[in-house]
N, C-alpha and C positions, 0 to 999 in steps of 0.2 A: 504494500500500500504506500502510495506517495503522499506528499503533503496536501496536494489538491484534493485527493480522494478522502483523506482524513478530515480536512476542513469541511468539505461538502457534506459528509456524513454527520458531523457534529452540528453544523449550523442548521440543518434541516429539522432538528428537534425543537419542540415548543419552547419559546422564550429564551433561546440561547443567544448570547452575545459573545463576541470575540474582541480581545484587546491585547495590548502589550504593556501590562502594568509594571513589569520588572525591568525590561530593557527592550531594544529593538529586535531581538532574536527570539525571545520566548513568547510564543503565541498561546494565550490562555482562553479556554472556553468556559463560560459560566452559564448556569441556569439561575434566574432570579438573583443574580449577583453573587452566586456561590460557585466556586471552581469545581469542575468535574474532570477536566482534561487539560493537559498542557504539553507542548512540544517545542523543541528548538527548530526554527524554520531553516536555519542555515545547514543543519546536518540532517534533520528529520530521521534520525536513527532509531528514535524511541518515542514513546508517549507515556506520560505519567497519568495514571487513572486511580480514582478513589476506589476503595474496596473494603468490604466487611473484613475486620481483622482476622477472623478464623479462616475465611475463604482465601485471604491474602497469603497466609502461611501455606495452605494446601496448594495453591497455584504455584508458589515458589518452589515447593517440593516436587511438583509434577513436571514443570516446564523449565528448561534451561533458559528460555527467553523471557522469563518473568523474574524480576529482581526486586529487592527492597526499593522503595521510592527514592529516587535520586534527589537530594536536597529537599526532601519532604518528610513528613512523619512516617517512619518505617512501619508503624502499626496500621495506618489507615491508607497508605498509598503504595502502589506497585509501579515499577517502570517496566514497560513491555517493549522489548526489542523488536523492531519491525522486520528485520531480516533474521528470523530465528525459526524455531520449531512451532511458532504460533500461526495457524492458518488464518486467512483474512476473515472467514466467517466467525472464527472464535474471537478474533480481535474486535469485530463489530459487536459481538455479544458482551465482551468486557466493557466496551464503551457504553452500551445500553445499561449494563449493571451499574456503572459509575454514575451515570445520569440519574437513574432511578433511585440509587442510594441517596444522592443529594436531595432529590425531590422529596423522598420520604422523611427527611429531616427538616423540611421547611415548616414554617409556622402555618397555622390554619389559614390566616389571612393571605399568606403568600401562595398557598395551595389553591385557594379560591381564585386569586388573580391569575394563576397559571391555567386553571380550568376554563377561564373565560375566553380563551383563544380557540 
């Protein structure tokens, strides 16, 4: 998966915005102003995704291409190497999981605003 495909997949989701809050290289995807994915656009070698802590450990033990979140909370984030043993369909599922996990933690008011679209 390349950066354009990754970006297109992420921004198609409800209420997703993209920005460069850290520097001009790190593209961050947010739902309702909460991060669910980020990648370095100059290399696009990996994507950081939010993950349930228990599932994060299981994924890291199962796949060589899934590591502790680089520069993120190791408990809640994974780094997924794009050129690895992770199939595109599985990567898309992990992106969905990250998005859904963030949405599940939104306040009731934020969830209502999200559902209005």
